[in-house]
Residue, then its C-alpha position, 0 to 999 in steps of 0.5 A: m494521502g495529504t499531499g494532493w498529488p494527482v494519483a486521485m480522481d473523481e468518478r464524476d469526471i470520468r465518462s469513458n469505460l475502463p481499459a480492456n486487457e493489454q492482450n486484446y488492446e495489442q491485438s486489436n480485439e474488441q472487448a466490452s469493458i465497464p465504466l468506473s462506477g461499475s467497478i465498485t460492485l462485486e461483479g465489476a471488480a471481477n472483470l477488471s484488467p490490470f490497467a483498469g485496476i490501477v485506475f480503480m485504485a486511483h479512484i479509491f485513493g481519491r474517495n479516501l482523500t475526499h472522505l478525510h479532507q472534504p467534510g460535509s455538513n452533518e459529519r458528527d464525528d462523535d456519533l457512529q451514525g454520523d456521515f463520517w462513520k457512514r462513509h468510513r464503513a462504505l469505503d471499508n466495505t468497498l475495499l473488503h469486497t474488492s480484495l475478496s472479488l479480485p479475479p485470479h489474474l489480479r491476485l498474488p502470487a499468480g500475477v507477481r510478474d505484472v507490475n500493475v497487479v503488484f501495485i493493485n494489491m499493495s494499494i488495496h492494503t495501503s488504502t485500508i491503512c489510510l482509512h483506519q488510521a483516520a478512524m483511530f484518530k477520530a475515535d480517540q479524539n471523540k472518546l468513542p469506545q476503545s473497541i473501535i480503535d482496537q478494531s482499526s489498529t488490527r486492520c492496520l497491522l494486517a494490511a501492513t503485514e500484507i504489504t511487507n509480505i508482498m515486498r518479500l515476494i517481489c524482492h528478486l524482481d527488477s525494481r526499475g519497472m515498478n510503479p514509483f508510488m509503491a514508495f508511498c505504500l512502503y512508507v504507510a506500512s512502515r508508519v504502522f510498525v513505528h506506531l506499534l513499536k512505540k507501544s511495544p519496543d520489544a516486539s521483535e517481529i514488528r521490528s524485523s518487518l520495519e527494518f526490512l521495509i526501511a531497507a526496501m525503501q533505501q534500495f527503492r529510492k535509486v529508482s524512485p525519488l519519492s522514496e527519499s522524502f518518505l525516508m526522511q519523514l520516516g526517520l522523524d517518525s521513528e525517533g524513540t523506537g531505537i530503529e536505525f536505518l541500515t547503513q552497515d553491510p551484512a556481515h556474511v556478505p563480503a563488502q566488495k560483493w555487497s557494493s556490486m550487488p543489484p539493489m533487489a539482490k541486496l533485499e534478498v540477502l536482507v530477507g534471508l535468502p542466500y546470495l548466489g552471486v547470479h542475478 
């Protein structure tokens, strides 16, 4: 979120309506769509097409970025009624409402074959983590009640777990068509697990999730150069956790087979699915 990469946008710059669904576009069928400002409502989110959902999530990333890095004159970080916390609650409500009101065609696992649907769902959870990690920092910095930190920590863990579950769900799919910014989603979720492991080194379930995401990023870097930089940063973040990047081939898969397996097939093995040799 701190890179300033052009995944974010300001709704005030947008004057056109959001894209209609691909089928109507390809068949030249007229379809009424909504402006970006209308997508924030419950009714608006329910009418998003997969492509429009990508635009909407870019907008949410942009709002999150502005929230964190362009403070106003009345922030009052130490006051839960200050502008910072009001924006935090408004963004959190938007993310919750969006998640609850997604139409069936934008939900998983129904939309698992649509790379845009996968990225929309990952982005919702990634935005939630970005928002609440900032809240944890501000609450700790300003000595706010521990309950604020605990609540945000729980939200981060739930969101990171959902990102992991989505990655497990799609590990059998071809990664070449996936959104390259998914590497950021995997990195953000991994950082949540790293933070928790530093507090509880014996949390085996958390460790397993982190190892899986590291393996996913290692395989994903072959189609997304972004993964390389995120892996390097994650290596620094992981110092002191005892986590080692997976460099050894799984013992139950012959080395020759492992070297010839497609990247996502390797993930199936790491998830625990048997390698059938047909992908």
